[in-house]
N, C-alpha and C positions, 0 to 999 in steps of 0.2 A: 585033547585038545591043545589048548595051552598048557604051557607052563605054570608052575607057581613065582616067577618071576615076568612071565609076562602080565599073569594076569595082577602082583600086584603096581603094577607101572599103570597099566588102564586103570585100578581101583585110586591111583594117585594122579594121577592127571585128569581122569571125573569129579574126586574132591576137588583139583585145584579149578575145574574151568567151573563147576558151583558155585566154590566164594567169589570165583571173576564177576557169574552173573548174580551173583547177590548184590556184590558192592558196585558194581553201575547200575543194577535197582535202587538202589537207596539213592545214589547219587541224579537219578533222575529223577525219582521223586522229589530231591530239593530244588532242581531247577523247576520242576513243574511248580513247585507249590511258589520259589521265584516268581516264575513267569505270571504265573495268580496274580500277584500281589500289582506286580510290574503293570498288568490290563487294568487293575482297580487302581490303577495310578491313572492309565492313561484317560481309560474312561470318567473322573473326577477332574483331571486337567481339560476335558471335555467340555463337560460342564459346568465350567468357569467356577469351582468348590474348588481354587485352588490350596488353603488353606487347612481345608481336609488331604490336601496330596500331599504335600509337605510332612504332617502329621504322620502318615505313613511309612512314607517313605522312611523319615527317621527313624519309627518306631521299628521297620524290618531293619536297617541299617547298624540300629542293638542288638538283633540279636550273631550270634558268634557263626562267624565264613567265614568263609576263606576268600585272599581280596579281590582272587579272580571272579566270583559271585560279586564281592561290591560295586566292583565298579557300575557296571550296566543300573543298579539302583543310586550308584554317586552323579552319573551324569543322568539320570532324571532327577535326583534330586535337585542337579543346580536347575536347568529350567523349568522346574515348579516352583522354585524361590522364584526365578527372572521372572515366570508368569503373576504371581503375588507383587513382587514387587511393579508391574504394570498395572498391576488392579488397583493395589497403593492408592498412586498417582489419580488413577483414573479416579478414585473418588475424590481425592484430595482436589485435586480441579473442578468436581462437580459443589465440589465444599465455594470454592471459590469463588465459584461462575457465579451462583444463586445468592452468596456477598455484597458481588459485584466487584470481586480482584478480579479483575481481567488479567492483565497480564500476569499472576501467577499462577490463572487460572489456564493460562496457552503454556507456561514454563512444563505444566503438570502433565498438562494433554500431552505434550509433548516426548513426553519420556512411556507413554500408552507403546506397545512394543507389536509385531505385525504375529507373534506369535496367540495373541492374547486374543481372539476370536471374538471373547465372547465383551472386550470394550473397543476396541482399536477399529471399527466403524465410524462409533458414535463420536470417538475422539478426535478425530478425522473431521466428520462433520462441524465439532466445535471448534476443530483450528479453523476451520474456514471462517466462519460464523462473529471469531472472532476476531480474524484476519481482516474482516469488511467492515466491522467494527472500527474498528485501529485504525483503520484507510479514512472510512470517513472523518475521525473523529482530529485526526490529522490533515481533512479538506480541511474542515469548518475554523479549524485553528488558524489554518489560511488564511481563506478567506476576510475570518475576522480581523485579523491582522494585515492584509491589502484592504479591508472598510476601516481601519482604525480602533473600532468596536472592540470591546475587550470581551470576549469565551466566559463568559459562568464555571 
């Protein structure tokens, strides 16, 4: 039916296709692992566990991979670090607020980013409260100055 040259050519073609299929399967497996890690980092960030997300992404970036495969990890790591800094600013703001250092608290609450779903709403609420306290204090100082009585 087919000559030996045709059979040899078909065998070589079949071997090449098998090799390409194996290479693509291996690459897809790596991408699936990467997608799982990125998804896990997303889940941690959604739960407000920014420190854990940063640690996971840094560990994944330490593994050998091609530059193209690093890009999503680098991008996600930058986002996680931004949220981590936002969370730290919020916690510092809370400490200053508790200690009565309202100006410092306000400065820290203003650093909380909208993507920080864990802290953003509460930070904005406290900014409003601090703004109200500041306006009230200024009004009391002006009133005291107008009456000639020093404020305590």
